[in-house]
C-alpha positions in Angstrom: -10.4 36.6 11.7 -6.5 36.7 12.6 -7.6 34.9 15.6 -9.2 32.5 13.8 -6.7 31.4 10.8 -4.3 31.3 13.3 -6.1 28.5 15.9 -7.0 26.6 12.1 -3.2 26.6 11.0 -2.2 25.6 14.7 -4.9 22.2 14.0 -3.3 21.9 10.8 0.3 21.8 11.7 -0.8 19.7 14.8 -2.8 16.9 12.5 0.2 17.1 10.1 2.8 15.9 13.6 0.0 13.0 14.6 -0.1 11.7 11.0 3.9 11.5 11.0 4.0 9.8 14.4 1.8 7.4 13.9 3.1 6.5 10.5 6.0 6.0 12.2 5.0 3.8 15.1 3.0 1.8 12.3 6.7 1.3 10.7 8.0 0.2 13.9 5.0 -2.5 13.9 5.5 -3.5 10.1 9.1 -4.1 11.0 8.7 -6.0 14.2 5.6 -7.7 13.8 5.2 -11.9 14.5 3.4 -12.7 12.5 2.2 -11.5 8.4 -1.2 -10.9 9.9 0.7 -8.3 12.1 2.7 -6.9 8.8 -0.9 -6.8 6.5 -2.8 -5.0 9.2 0.0 -2.2 9.3 0.3 -1.8 5.6 -3.4 -0.9 5.5 -2.6 1.2 8.6 0.0 3.1 6.4 -2.3 3.3 3.6 -5.1 5.6 5.7 -2.6 7.4 7.4 -1.6 8.5 3.7 -5.2 8.9 2.9 -5.4 10.8 6.5 -3.0 13.2 4.4 -4.1 13.1 1.4 -7.4 14.3 2.9 -6.0 17.0 5.2 -3.9 18.8 2.2 -7.4 18.7 0.2 -9.4 20.2 2.7 -6.3 22.9 3.4 -5.8 23.5 -0.9 -9.6 23.0 -1.4 -8.6 20.8 -4.2 -10.5 18.0 -5.5 -7.7 15.9 -6.4 -6.3 14.7 -3.6 -9.9 13.5 -2.0 -10.4 11.4 -5.6 -6.9 10.2 -4.9 -7.4 9.3 -1.3 -10.7 7.9 -2.3 -9.3 5.6 -5.0 -6.3 4.6 -2.5 -8.4 3.6 0.1 -10.5 1.7 -2.1 -7.7 -0.2 -3.4 -6.0 -0.7 0.3 -9.2 -2.5 1.4 -10.0 -4.5 -1.9 -5.7 -5.7 -1.4 -6.1 -6.3 2.6 -9.4 -8.4 2.0 -7.3 -10.5 -0.6 -4.5 -10.8 1.2 -5.8 -11.6 4.2 -8.5 -14.6 2.1 -5.0 -16.1 1.1 -3.1 -16.0 4.3 -6.4 -17.2 5.7 -6.0 -20.4 2.9 -2.5 -20.7 3.9 -0.9 -20.0 0.2 1.7 -17.4 1.8 3.9 -19.0 4.1 3.8 -18.1 7.6 7.5 -17.0 9.5 
């Protein structure tokens, strides 16, 4: 069994590293995005990366709190993105 636990720990650490790298790349896109739409998508992607991290922690600690928080964050993020897309489509927010 120690071999399986070591493999799981390696996968857990590599998953955390991939989430951090993805978040850094998304932050770069957030700062450099040529339009407001790109920035909205980057904010949504950051929220999804946080959801992924919460679910990863939930799996590692077997806690329900992280799962509920991830579900709530994903729901609010989706609704916020839909509203921002709707208002940006109407031209309510100025484009750069």
